N, C-alpha and C positions, 0 to 999 in steps of 0.2 A: 158615216166615212166624212161626211161634211163636217158635223159637230165636232171630231177627232180632231181635225186639222184647226177646227176655229178652238177648239180649246187648247191647241199647241200652239197654235199663236198668240194667245191673250196671255197662255203659260208667259211665253218669252217675253212679249211686251212687258209683261210688270216683271219679271224677274232679272231681268236685264240695267232695265233702269237705277235695281234697289242695288245690286253690285256696281255699280258706275257712282252711286252715291256715294258708299262704302269707298270709291275709288281700291277697287280687286282689277287686277290685272285679267287680260282675257275675256272681259265681263260678256261680248258678245259669246263667246263660246263659251263658258261655263254657263250664263244662263241658261242658253238654247240645250246643252246637255242634258239640263236638270227640267225642264223642262219637257223635255223628250222620254225621261226618266217615268218622271208621274202621270202623264199621257200611259207609257209602255205599262209598266206596275198597274193605274188604274185601269186595266183591262181594254185597252187603245189596238186595236187592227191594222191601223196605217202605218207603212213604209213608207219611206224614201227610195225614191228609183234608183236604180244601182249608177243609170246614167248621171243620173245628179250630183252623187258621192264621185262620179271619176271624175267630173266636171272641176269638183271643188278643187282634188286633189291636184288637177292641173293648174290652175289658181297657184295656190301655195306654193308648189313648184318653181312657177314663173318670179315668185314673191321671195322665195330662197335664190335662185338665179341673179333677181335685179343688185345682190349684194355682194355676188364674188367679182371680185376686180384683179386686178394683175399687185397688188398687195398683200390681197387674201390668199391668192395661188403661192405668193414665195414665203409669206407666213407659212401655209402647210406645209411646204418644205419641211421649213427647220422644223416645226413639230409634230412633222410625222410619229415619231416612236410616242408621245403621248396621245395621240387620238388612238394611234392603236393596242395600245399598254389598256387604256381606258376603254373600249370597246370588248378585246380579252375577256380582262376578267371580269365584265358583266358576263357574258357570257358562261364561264364557270360558274360563276356565284349561281344561276338561277338553274343552269344543271346540275348543281352538285344540290343543292336545295331539292328542287324533282327528283330527283335520284331519291335522297335520305324520307320523303314523304312516300316517292312510291315502294319502298322497300319495307316501311316497317307497316304500310296498309292503312295510311292516314287517310287517301283517297282511292277510289277506286282503279285499276289495274295501273297504265302508265299516265293517266292524264293527269298528275301531278308536272311530269314533265312537258307535256306539250303544252299544256294551263300557262307554265311559266316561262315558256321559251319567247325571251321578247322578237320575235318574229312576226310577219302578218295571222288576223284571227282567221282567218277564212283557212290560211295556210294546214296552222295547227291543229284545225276543225278538220277538213283533210287528214291528216296524216296519224288523229287520235282514232280516228275510224276502221283507218285501216291498220290498226294497232293494239286495238283492244281498246283504248283507252271512251271514254266517254266524252261525244265531241259538244253535246249540248253542255256539259257542266267545261269543256277544254272553255267554247264561247264566252259562257261566265266572266270564268278568269279572266280572261283577256281583254276583256272589255270592262271590268271592274277593275279593274288595274289600271285603264286610261283613266277612269271617271278617279282614282282616287291621287291618281301622280299631276292628272289637269287641276283638281281642289287644292294639293299640298302646294306646287306650284304655282298655281294664284295665290297660296297663303305668305309662302316664302318673298314673291314679286313683293306683296304688299307690304311688307316690312322692310323690303329694304330699299324700295322705293321711296318709304315716308311719305311725305306730301306732295312730290312731285316726281315728272321724268316717267310719267305711264302715260304718253302718248308719244311717246320716240320713234323713231326709225322708218319700219315700212309703214306707220300709221299715219305719222305727218302728212295731212290733204298738200300737198306743193302743187297742186291742179297740174296732173301730168299733160303732157301733150296730146294731142289725138293720134300722132302718130307711134308713140310709147305705147299708149294703149296699145293701140291696132296691131303693131310688134310682138309683144306681149300674148294677145289673146291669140295670133295667128302660131307664134308658139308652142303653146298650149294645145290649143288643133292637133299642129304637126305631131306634138308628143303621145296625145292623144291615139290618135292614128296608129302612128309605130307600134308603143306596145299593145294596139290591137293585133295588130299586123304579126306580131313577136311570143304572145299568148306571154307577154310577163305581170306577171300580180302585181308588183310592185311599181310597174311601168308608169301607171295614171301619174303620178309623184315624181316618179326615178328619173322619165324620159324629159318630161321638159324640163325639170329642175336641170340635169347634163347637157341638154341641145342650148338652152335658154346659158349658161355658165358657161357655154364654150364658147359660143358668138359673142358675146356680151365681152369678157376676156381677150375675143382677139379683137374689138374697138369695131365687130359688124353692126351692131346694133347697143340700140340703148330700151333695157326695160324699165319702167315706171308704171303701175298699177291705182289706179284711183279709188278713198278712202272707203266709196259706198260700193265698188266692187270685192274691196275685200273684207270689209262687215257684213255683207250677204255671205261669202262661200265662209266666214267663222259659223254664220247660224248653220247654214246646212250641217258643217262637220259635226256639229252638235247636236242637233236631231239625227245626224246618219247611227252616234254610236249611243244615244239617250234610249231611241227608241226597240233598241236588239234587250232592252233590260224590258223583260216580261212577268206575269203573273206568273204562268208557268214555268217560267224557266228560273222565278225565286225557288216555286215550291220544290221543284226536282233541286234545288241546288239545298235545300233548308238544310239539311243533316251537313253537309262539307262547310257549310259559311266559316265556320269559327275556322278552320283549318286553311280553305281558302282567303279569309281575309289574313290571318297571322301571316301568312309564306308572301303575298302581296307585300304586308307590311316590313316582313325580314327585307325583301328580295330590295324596296325603296331604303329602309334604312342602312346594305349593303352599300346602293349606291349616293347615299347619303357621306357616307366614312369616306370614300372613293374621293367627294367633291368637296372633299376638308383635307385631304390629302395635295387634289390636287390644288385648290388656295391657298394651303401653307409651303409644297415645296417651289410648285411655279407663280406665285404670285397672282392666279389670278380670281377674281374677285368674285364673292361666296357666288351670290344668285345664278352669275352666267355660270361657275362652275356647274352647280344643280343641275342648272334646264341641262347643260352638256351631259349628265348622266342621269340624268332622269329616265328610268325604264317605260318610260309610255314612246306617244308616237311619236311621228316626226313631225308630224303636223301640229299635233297641239303643243309641242316644244317652241315651232316654230313661232304661232300665233301669239304665247306666251312670251317669249322672248322679243318679239316685235313692238308686243305694248309698255315695255317698259323701259330702263338703260341697259338693260344684258348686252352684252355682246355677239349681236345677231351671228355674225359671220362664224364665229369660235365655238358659237352650241351647233347653228346649222353642219357645222362641220366636222365636230366629234358624231352627230345625229347621222348625218350623210354616212360615213364611215361607219357605224356599227351594223346602218341599217343593207349596204351594200355587201357587209361580211356575214350578216347573218342570211340573204337570200344564196351568198355561195355557200355556207358553211355549215349553216344556223340546222334546216332540217338533216343533213346527217349525224352531224353531233348531236341529235334529241332522236335519233332510229340508234345511233350505238348506245345510246343510257339508255334509252326503252331496252333493247337487246340484253344490256348489261341485269335491267331488274327484270324481264322475264324470264333469263338464263334461257334464251333458244335465239333463232333469227326469226325476224320478222315477215311477215310475210309481204311479196313487192307494193309501189304504189306504182 
């Protein structure tokens, strides 16, 4: 096990500088993610403790909260129909695509519905198992989508940023004061405690985000995080996703990979089309529009947006609205589509 951790660290140590050399945004996240994939698919059995993953999500929540200002709230109040429209279109697209794949029998049972739903991987795995889907294939689809979106978003960010602007926003090492760092860590800790007591699956990210954003918007605190903490958090997030790819998982999904990958690319293409409409109709720059509509995780979008000149507040406003809406209606919507495919009522979960 020691050698597996050593290989993971060494692989990250090689890939991150290479990606930094070619000026790819989110190099720390993407390099650690790819290193995790290599170790996991190579037969490695190591996994990150859940506590480290949820702590990393809490730090990302604080990073996003640091960008929530009164000006952002005013802008959100003006543009909420845009946020809601983009979110609803993504949910409907994933549901329709999952329904078609399931009805045509291209993926077993209702697997396509849960695998394409933009909810959390763990939640979708549980729902898939309860409703006759292949939960292992659902996990593979969810994490493969995150990987594909992270890679493509980084490439889009590299092309849009050109030769500069890859260390903007939250990644600029502005030397935050000790009190600001302590405040952020206290908010992250309080958010984790609340999410655990309330048993909120998305709580480790969302509770610190809303708690910190509320306190900062009210002028009660100032949140700032040092560069070294953010980069370390990006590595933990990358390892957490990459190590989910295993040799057994790939073997189990081998026959379905063409359909799985095709469905993910179709969903990404649809979101790309929505981004183009947002860019054309609302004047949002293309990189910001793409990151705001990308069907990957909130944390991955936040990391890439923070590493470029994208409008982080708009990106995270859109991603947060979608995450909240998915938590509220996502499982029920997916259950309804699954009921339509199965032709009968699903079992209770």
